[in-house]
C-alpha positions in Angstrom: -22.3 -13.8 2.0 -20.5 -10.5 1.5 -16.9 -10.2 2.6 -15.7 -7.3 4.7 -12.3 -5.8 5.5 -11.4 -6.3 9.2 -8.5 -6.5 11.5 -8.6 -9.8 13.4 -6.9 -10.2 16.7 -6.1 -13.7 18.0 -4.9 -14.0 21.6 -3.8 -17.2 23.4 -2.5 -17.9 26.9 1.1 -19.1 26.9 1.7 -22.6 28.4 -1.9 -22.9 29.4 -1.7 -26.7 29.8 1.2 -26.4 32.2 -0.7 -23.8 34.2 -3.7 -26.1 34.4 -1.6 -29.0 35.6 -0.3 -27.0 38.5 -3.6 -25.4 39.5 -6.8 -26.2 37.6 -9.3 -24.1 39.5 -7.0 -21.2 40.2 -5.9 -20.9 36.6 -9.4 -21.1 35.2 -10.6 -18.4 37.6 -7.7 -16.1 36.8 -8.1 -16.5 33.1 -11.9 -15.8 33.4 -11.2 -12.7 35.4 -8.6 -11.5 33.0 -10.9 -11.9 30.0 -13.8 -10.2 31.8 -11.9 -7.3 33.3 -9.1 -6.7 30.9 -9.6 -8.3 27.5 -13.2 -7.5 26.8 -13.1 -3.9 28.2 -9.9 -3.1 26.2 -11.5 -4.6 23.0 -14.6 -2.5 23.5 -12.5 0.6 24.3 -10.8 0.4 21.0 -14.0 -0.1 19.0 -13.7 -3.9 18.6 -15.9 -6.9 19.3 -15.0 -10.3 20.8 -16.6 -12.8 18.5 -15.2 -16.0 20.0 -13.8 -16.9 23.5 -12.6 -20.5 24.0 -11.1 -20.8 27.5 -7.5 -19.8 26.9 -8.0 -18.1 23.6 -9.9 -15.0 22.3 -10.8 -13.8 18.8 -11.8 -10.2 18.2 -12.6 -8.0 15.2 -11.7 -4.3 14.8 -12.5 -1.7 12.1 -8.8 -0.9 11.6 -5.4 -2.4 12.1 -4.3 0.6 14.3 -7.2 0.0 16.7 -6.3 -3.7 17.0 -2.7 -3.1 17.7 -3.4 -0.4 20.3 -5.8 -2.8 21.9 -3.2 -5.6 21.9 -0.6 -3.3 23.5 -3.1 -2.3 26.2 -4.0 -6.0 26.9 -0.4 -7.0 27.2 0.4 -4.0 29.5 -2.6 -4.5 31.7 -2.1 -8.2 31.9 1.5 -7.9 32.9 0.6 -5.4 35.6 -2.1 -7.6 37.0 0.2 -10.6 37.2 3.1 -8.9 39.0 2.3 -10.6 42.3 2.3 -14.1 40.8 5.4 -16.3 40.7 7.0 -16.0 37.4 6.2 -19.5 36.3 2.5 -19.0 37.2 2.0 -15.7 35.4 -0.6 -15.3 32.6 1.0 -14.2 29.4 -0.5 -13.8 26.0 0.8 -14.4 22.6 -1.2 -12.1 20.2 -1.4 -12.2 16.5 -3.1 -9.6 14.2 -4.1 -9.8 10.6 -5.9 -7.4 8.2 -7.9 -9.2 5.6 -11.3 -9.6 3.9 -13.3 -12.0 6.0 -16.9 -13.2 5.9 -19.3 -12.2 8.8 -21.6 -15.2 9.5 -24.1 -14.1 12.2 -22.0 -13.4 15.3 -19.1 -15.4 13.9 -16.5 -14.5 11.4 -15.1 -16.9 8.8 -12.3 -17.0 6.2 -8.6 -17.5 5.8 -8.0 -14.0 7.3 -9.0 -15.5 10.7 -6.9 -18.6 10.3 -3.9 -16.5 9.4 -4.3 -14.3 12.5 -4.2 -17.5 14.6 -1.1 -18.8 12.7 0.7 -15.4 13.2 -0.2 -15.5 16.9 1.7 -18.8 17.3 4.8 -17.1 15.9 4.8 -14.4 18.6 7.2 -14.5 21.5 5.7 -14.9 25.0 4.0 -11.7 26.1 4.5 -10.2 22.7 2.6 -9.3 19.5 3.1 -10.5 16.0 1.3 -8.9 13.0 1.0 -9.5 9.2 2.8 -7.2 6.8 -0.6 -5.5 5.9 -1.0 -4.6 9.6 2.6 -3.4 9.9 2.2 -1.1 6.9 -0.8 0.5 8.5 0.6 1.1 12.0 4.2 1.9 11.3 5.1 5.2 13.0 1.7 5.6 14.7 1.9 3.4 17.8 4.9 4.5 19.9 6.5 1.1 19.5 9.0 -0.5 17.1 8.3 -3.0 14.4 10.8 -5.9 13.8 10.7 -7.9 10.6 10.6 -11.5 11.8 10.7 -12.9 8.2 8.5 -14.8 5.8 6.9 -18.1 6.9 5.1 -20.9 5.3 2.3 -21.7 7.7 0.0 -24.7 8.0 -3.0 -24.9 5.6 -2.2 -21.5 4.0 -0.9 -21.6 0.5 0.9 -18.3 0.4 3.9 -17.4 2.6 3.1 -15.0 5.4 5.4 -12.0 6.1 5.4 -11.5 9.9 6.5 -8.5 12.0 6.9 -8.3 15.8 5.9 -5.3 17.8 8.0 -4.1 20.8 7.6 -1.0 22.8 8.3 0.5 26.2 6.2 -2.0 28.3 8.2 -4.7 30.2 6.6 -7.5 28.2 7.7 -6.1 24.9 11.0 -4.5 25.7 13.1 -7.4 24.5 13.2 -8.4 20.8 10.1 -10.2 19.8 11.8 -12.7 17.6 10.4 -16.2 18.0 12.0 -19.5 17.0 10.3 -20.9 13.9 7.2 -22.8 15.1 6.1 -26.2 13.9 4.8 -26.2 10.3 6.8 -23.1 9.4 9.6 -22.6 6.8 11.8 -19.5 6.4 12.3 -18.2 2.9 15.1 -16.3 1.3 14.2 -12.6 0.9 15.3 -9.8 -1.4 14.9 -6.1 -2.1 15.4 -5.0 -5.7 16.6 -1.3 -5.5 15.6 1.0 -8.4 18.3 0.5 -11.1 20.2 3.7 -11.7 19.7 5.5 -15.0 23.2 5.9 -16.4 22.1 7.2 -19.8 23.3 10.5 -21.0 19.6 11.6 -21.2 18.0 12.0 -17.8 14.6 11.6 -19.5 15.5 7.9 -20.0 14.7 7.4 -16.3 11.4 5.9 -17.3 13.2 3.0 -19.0 15.4 2.1 -16.0 12.4 2.3 -13.7 10.4 0.0 -16.0 13.3 -2.5 -16.1 13.4 -2.6 -12.3 9.7 -3.1 -12.0 9.7 -6.0 -14.4 12.7 -7.6 -12.6 10.7 -7.3 -9.3 7.7 -8.9 -11.1 9.8 -11.8 -12.5 11.4 -12.6 -9.1 8.0 -12.5 -7.4 7.0 -15.5 -9.5 9.5 -17.6 -7.6 7.6 -19.3 -4.8 10.6 -19.9 -2.5 11.7 -16.2 -2.7 10.1 -13.3 -0.7 10.4 -10.1 -2.7 9.9 -6.6 -1.2 7.1 -4.8 -3.0 7.8 -2.3 -5.8 6.4 0.6 -3.7 8.6 -0.2 -0.7 11.7 -0.7 -2.9 11.2 2.5 -4.8 10.8 4.5 -1.5 14.7 4.1 -1.2 15.3 5.8 -4.6 17.8 8.6 -4.4 18.0 8.3 -0.6 21.7 7.7 -0.6 21.5 4.8 1.9 24.1 2.1 2.0 22.9 -1.3 0.8 23.6 -2.7 4.3 21.3 -0.1 5.8 18.5 -1.1 3.4 19.0 -4.8 4.2 18.9 -4.1 8.0 15.9 -1.8 7.7 13.8 -4.3 5.7 15.5 -7.3 7.3 16.0 -9.0 3.9 18.7 -11.6 3.3 19.8 -10.0 0.0 19.7 -6.8 -2.0 19.9 -6.5 -5.8 21.1 -3.2 -7.2 22.2 -2.2 -10.7 22.2 0.3 -13.5 20.8 0.8 -17.0 22.5 2.6 -19.8 20.4 3.0 -23.0 21.9 4.5 -26.1 20.3 4.4 -29.5 19.4 0.7 -30.0 21.8 -0.8 -27.5 21.3 -1.3 -23.7 23.8 -2.1 -21.0 22.6 -3.5 -17.7 24.8 -4.2 -14.7 23.5 -6.0 -11.6 25.0 -7.1 -8.3 23.6 -9.3 -5.6 24.7 -8.4 -2.1 24.4 -10.4 1.1 22.3 -8.4 3.6 24.1 -9.7 6.6 27.8 -9.5 5.5 27.5 -6.7 2.9 29.5 -9.0 0.7 29.0 -9.4 -3.1 27.4 -12.7 -3.9 27.3 -12.3 -7.6 27.7 -9.6 -10.3 27.2 -9.4 -14.0 27.1 -7.0 -16.9 25.2 -7.4 -20.1 25.6 -5.5 -23.4 22.8 -6.2 -25.8 20.7 -4.9 -28.7 17.6 -3.3 -27.5 15.6 -6.0 -29.3 17.0 -8.6 -26.8 15.6 -6.8 -23.8 12.9 -9.4 -23.0 15.4 -12.3 -23.1 17.7 -10.3 -21.0 15.1 -9.7 -18.3 14.5 -13.4 -18.2 18.2 -14.1 -18.0 18.6 -11.7 -15.0 15.8 -13.3 -13.0 17.3 -16.8 -13.7 20.8 -15.6 -12.8 19.6 -14.2 -9.4 17.7 -17.4 -8.6 20.9 -19.4 -9.4 23.1 -17.1 -7.3 20.6 -17.6 -4.4 20.7 -21.4 -5.0 17.0 -21.5 -5.5 15.5 -24.2 -7.7 13.0 -22.9 -10.2 9.9 -25.0 -10.8 9.0 -25.7 -14.4 5.9 -23.5 -14.1 7.9 -20.7 -12.6 10.4 -20.7 -15.5 7.4 -20.5 -17.9 5.9 -17.7 -16.0 9.1 -15.7 -16.0 9.5 -16.3 -19.7 6.0 -15.1 -20.5 5.8 -11.4 -21.7 2.6 -9.5 -22.6 4.4 -8.0 -25.6 7.3 -9.0 -27.8 7.3 -5.6 -29.5 10.2 -3.5 -28.2 8.9 -0.2 -29.4 5.5 -0.9 -27.9 7.1 -1.8 -24.6 9.3 1.3 -24.6 6.3 3.5 -25.4 4.2 1.9 -22.6 7.0 2.5 -20.1 6.9 6.2 -21.1 3.1 6.2 -20.5 3.5 4.3 -17.2 6.2 6.7 -15.9 4.1 9.8 -16.9 1.0 8.3 -15.2 2.8 7.6 -11.9 4.8 10.8 -11.8 2.0 13.2 -12.8 -0.5 11.9 -10.2 -3.0 12.1 -13.0 -4.8 15.0 -11.2 -4.9 17.1 -14.4 -7.0 15.8 -17.3 -4.5 17.2 -19.8 -1.9 14.9 -18.4 -4.3 12.0 -18.8 -4.5 12.9 -22.5 -0.7 12.5 -22.8 -0.9 9.0 -21.3 -3.8 8.2 -23.6 -1.8 9.2 -26.7 1.2 7.1 -25.6 -1.0 4.0 -24.8 -2.8 4.2 -28.1 0.5 4.3 -29.9 1.7 1.2 -27.9 -1.5 -0.6 -28.8 -1.1 0.3 -32.5 2.2 -1.4 -32.4 0.9 -4.4 -30.5 -2.9 -4.7 -30.2 -2.5 -7.6 -27.7 -0.5 -5.6 -25.2 -2.7 -6.0 -22.0 -0.8 -3.5 -19.8 -1.1 -0.8 -22.4 -4.9 -1.4 -22.7 -5.2 -1.3 -18.9 -3.3 2.0 -18.5 -5.3 3.5 -21.4 -8.5 2.6 -19.6 -7.3 4.2 -16.4 -6.3 7.4 -18.2 -9.6 7.5 -20.2 -11.6 7.1 -17.0 -9.7 9.9 -15.2 -10.0 12.3 -18.2 -13.8 11.7 -18.4 -14.0 12.0 -14.6 -12.5 15.4 -14.7 -14.9 16.5 -17.4 -12.2 16.8 -20.1 -13.7 14.3 -22.5 -17.1 12.7 -21.9 -16.8 10.6 -25.1 -15.0 7.8 -23.3 -15.0 6.3 -19.8 -12.4 3.5 -20.1 -14.9 0.6 -20.0 -14.1 -0.9 -23.4 -10.4 -0.6 -22.9 -10.6 -2.2 -19.4 -12.6 -5.1 -20.7 -10.1 -5.6 -23.5 -7.3 -5.7 -21.0 -9.1 -8.3 -18.9 -9.8 -10.4 -21.9 -6.1 -10.4 -22.7 -5.0 -11.1 -19.1 -7.5 -11.6 -16.4 -4.7 -11.8 -13.8 -3.5 -8.2 -14.5 -4.2 -6.0 -11.5 -4.1 -2.8 -13.5 -6.9 -4.2 -15.7 -9.0 -5.0 -12.7 -8.4 -1.5 -11.2 -9.5 0.1 -14.5 -12.8 -1.9 -14.6 -13.4 -1.2 -10.9 -12.8 2.5 -11.5 -15.5 2.5 -14.1 -17.9 0.8 -11.8 -17.3 3.4 -9.1 -17.9 6.2 -11.5 -21.2 4.5 -12.5 -22.2 4.2 -8.8 -22.1 0.4 -9.0 -20.6 0.4 -5.5 -21.7 -3.2 -4.5 -20.2 -4.6 -7.7 -17.0 -2.6 -7.2 -16.6 -3.7 -3.6 -17.1 -7.4 -4.6 -14.6 -7.1 -7.5 -12.0 -5.5 -5.2 -12.1 -8.5 -2.8 -11.0 -10.8 -5.6 -8.6 -8.4 -7.3 -6.7 -7.6 -4.1 -5.9 -11.3 -3.7 -3.8 -11.0 -6.9 -1.6 -8.3 -5.3 -2.6 -6.7 -2.0 0.0 -4.0 -2.6 -1.1 -3.0 -6.1 -0.9 0.8 -6.5 -3.8 1.0 -8.9 -6.1 -1.3 -6.9 -5.4 0.5 -3.6 -6.1 3.8 -5.3 -9.5 2.6 -6.4 -10.3 0.9 -3.1 -9.5 4.1 -1.3 -11.7 6.1 -3.7 -14.6 3.8 -3.1 -14.2 3.8 0.6 -14.0 7.6 0.6 -17.1 8.0 -1.4 -19.0 5.7 1.0 -17.6 7.7 4.0 -15.7 4.6 5.2 -12.7 6.8 6.1 -10.8 4.2 8.2 -10.8 1.9 5.1 -9.9 4.8 2.9 -6.9 5.6 5.1 -5.7 2.0 4.9 -5.7 2.0 1.1 -4.4 5.6 0.6 -1.5 4.8 2.9 -0.7 1.8 0.7 -0.9 3.9 -2.4 1.2 6.6 -0.8 4.1 4.1 -0.7 4.5 5.0 -4.4 7.3 7.5 -4.0 5.9 10.1 -6.4 2.3 9.9 -5.2 1.4 13.1 -3.3 -2.3 13.0 -4.1 -2.9 10.0 -1.8 -1.1 11.8 1.0 -3.3 14.8 0.3 -6.4 12.7 0.5 -5.1 11.3 3.9 -5.3 14.9 5.3 -9.0 14.9 4.5 -9.6 11.4 5.9 -7.8 12.0 9.2 -9.7 15.2 9.6 -13.0 13.4 8.9 -12.5 11.0 11.8 -11.3 13.7 14.1 -7.6 12.6 14.2 -5.8 15.9 14.3 -2.4 14.3 14.9 -2.9 12.1 11.9 -4.1 15.0 9.8 -1.0 17.1 10.7 1.4 14.2 10.1 -0.3 13.7 6.6 0.1 17.4 5.9 3.8 17.3 6.8 4.3 14.3 4.6 2.4 15.9 1.7 4.5 19.1 1.9 7.7 17.2 2.1 6.8 15.4 -1.1 5.5 18.3 -3.1 8.1 21.0 -2.2 10.8 19.4 -4.4 8.3 19.0 -7.3 7.3 22.7 -7.0 10.9 23.7 -6.9 11.6 21.8 -10.2 8.2 22.7 -11.8 7.0 26.1 -10.4 3.9 25.9 -12.7 2.8 22.4 -11.4 -0.7 23.4 -10.4 -1.6 20.0 -9.1 1.4 19.9 -6.7 0.8 23.5 -5.6 -2.9 22.7 -4.8 -2.1 19.8 -2.5 0.8 21.6 -1.0 -1.2 24.7 -0.1 -3.8 22.5 1.6 -0.9 21.1 3.7 0.4 24.6 4.5 -3.1 25.6 5.6 -3.3 22.7 8.0 0.2 23.5 9.3 -0.8 27.1 10.2 1.1 28.7 7.3 -1.9 30.6 5.9 0.0 33.4 4.2 2.2 30.9 2.3 -0.8 28.8 1.4 -2.6 31.8 -0.1 0.6 32.7 -2.1 0.7 29.2 -3.5 -3.0 29.5 -4.4 -2.5 32.8 -6.2 0.4 31.4 -8.2 -1.4 28.2 -9.1 -4.5 30.1 -10.3 -2.4 32.5 -12.4 -0.4 29.7 -14.0 -3.0 27.0 -14.5 -6.5 28.6 -14.3 -8.3 25.9 -16.4 -7.1 23.0 -14.3 -10.4 22.0 -12.7 -9.0 19.4 -10.3 -6.5 22.0 -9.1 -9.2 24.6 -8.6 -11.3 22.1 -6.7 -8.4 21.3 -4.3 -7.7 24.9 -3.7 -11.3 25.6 -3.0 -11.4 22.8 -0.4 -8.3 24.2 1.3 -10.0 27.7 1.6 -13.2 26.2 2.9 -12.1 23.4 5.2 -8.8 24.7 6.5 -8.6 28.5 6.0 -12.4 28.9 6.7 -12.7 31.6 4.0 -15.9 30.3 2.6 -16.7 33.0 0.1 -13.3 32.9 -1.5 -13.5 29.1 -1.7 -16.9 29.2 -3.4 -15.7 31.8 -5.9 -12.8 29.5 -6.9 -15.2 26.5 -6.9 -17.9 28.1 -9.2 -16.3 27.4 -12.6 -15.4 23.9 -11.4 -19.0 22.9 -10.8 -19.9 24.0 -14.4 -17.1 21.9 -16.0 -17.1 18.7 -13.9 -18.5 15.4 -15.0 -21.5 13.9 -13.2 -19.2 11.4 -11.5 -17.0 14.1 -10.2 -19.9 16.2 -9.0 -21.2 13.1 -7.1 -17.8 12.8 -5.5 -18.1 16.5 -4.4 -21.4 15.8 -2.7 -19.8 13.4 -0.3 -16.5 15.3 0.2 -16.3 16.3 3.9 -14.1 19.3 3.0 -17.2 20.9 1.6 -19.5 20.1 4.5 -19.4 23.7 5.9 -20.8 25.2 2.6 -23.1 22.4 1.5 -26.2 24.3 2.5 -24.7 27.7 1.4 -27.2 29.7 -0.7 
C-alpha cells in the first residue's frame, strides 16, 4: 500500500464517562447532534473527510495542516456556542490533536503511526483546546489568527521518538487561556536546547563558513542524545544576527537551555568558546574555552557535546557516545573544504549553474583528500544534478555520486536527497515519492529533502504539499528561492493573501543580498517577481533591466524574470522574448518542469 502525506485530526469529548453517568440518553443524543451538525459539516467545509467516528471520538483527514487547524478552531468555537445554555459541568468540550505525517490509506480507513500520534497529542490538549505536532505548528504559524504555545517534548505511549507538542490559543473563549496541560499518563518531559549560530571571531569575515559548520556539527552531535530535545538547525539559524537576548530566544522557543559561543580560526589554530544558559533564569550554567590545533577539531567537537550533556546532567548511553564520536572524515583539510562547499551551496541558492560548478570543484577536492567522505559525495551529487538540470553540463547528472554517498552512509539525508533529485529529473516520480517517505523519517526537517519533496509535489501540481515543504526549506535563513516558489504555489491555489505574504518575505530576504551584491542576478530575479506581486511594477522592471545587463547568460535567472513578466506583469510578449534563449539552452528535465509551471499557463498555447 502506498503512503500519503495527510493532516490527521483526532477529537475526543472531555469527561465523556462522567457525562454518561449523569445522563446516558441525553449525552448520547447531544453528542450525536454535535457530530452531525457541527463536526462533519465543518470537516467537509475545510476539505476534509471523517474516516472514523466512535461515539465520543472522531478521526478526520485533511489535505493540509492549515485546513485541519482552521477546522479545529471552527469546531471548538461552534461547540462552545452551542453549549452555552448547558450547566458548566454538563457542557460538551473537545480535546483536539492534529498531526501531519505520511499515513497509509486502507479503503475508507487510514493506518499508521501518524494516526496514533494524533490521538496521543489529543490527550495532551487542555479542555476545549487544540494541541498539534511541531510539523503542524511550522505550517500554520502566522496564518491562523491564533497563538502557538510550545508545550514541550513528550515521550508518548507506543511511539519510539519523543513528540514536540504545541498548543493553539486564539480569541475564542475556549482557547483564550493558556493551553498548557499537565503531563498525561505515559508521558515524560525532556530537557530542551537551542544551539545559536556560533559567532565568527576570525579576522577574516570569509571564515564564517567554518563557524557555521562547527555549529551545525554540534547540533548534529547533541541530536544523538535521546533524552535531549534539540531545536533544528534551520530554526536555530533563523536567529543569526538578529540581536535578540538569549532569554528572548529561550522564551520564544520555550527551551530550557540555550548554547551560544564563538569560533576564532587563525592559521592552524582554533579557539572555541561556549556557554550554556538557563532559559528560565538567564543564568550561566556552564562555560568553557578551548585553544587547540586545527587537527584536533573532531575531538574538540566530541568534547563540547559531552561537556554540554554533563552540564545538563544527562546520562549518555554507550551507543550515544559512540555515535557522537563517529565522524565521516578524519581529514581536517577535506572537512574544511567541504564546509566551504556547503556554505556556498546554501548561501548561493544554487539557482545559477556556474555556482554549482564552484561547489562541484570544492567537493571534488574534498573527495580527493578523503575518498570515503560521504557528505562531500552527497553535496557533489546535488551540485552535479543542479548543473545538469540547468543545461550547464549534460555530461553528469549526479547519480553515481549519490549512490557512492549512500553506499558510504545510508542514513545521510543529503545522500537520499541527491538520489531522489536524480529520480525526479528522470521522471521516476513513483520511486521518488516512495523514497521520500523513508528518507523523511531520518530527519523531517532536512533542508535538502524538503527541497526535493517540494520540487516533486510542484511538478505533480500538488501545490498544498509543495507549500508545506517549501515552507520548511525556507526556514534556512539564506534560502530565498523557496520563498520565491511559494509565491507561485499560493497563486496556483488562489490564495492571494498567502501569495502577497510570500512576496513580502521574499523581498525582505533578497533586498540585503542585492544591496551587498548588486550583480546577483538570481536574487534580483526572485526579488523582481515579488515586486511585481506587490504592485511595484516600475521597480520590478528596473531590477529586470539590471539583471539582464549584468548576467545575460544566467538561464535560471532569465526564466524567473520571464515568469514574472508573464504571470504578474501580464506583459506576455516581453516575457516570451526573455524566455526564448532559455528554451534553447535548458536540459530536458528543466523543459519538462516548464511544461507544468503555472506561471507560464497564460502563454502555453501562444503561437
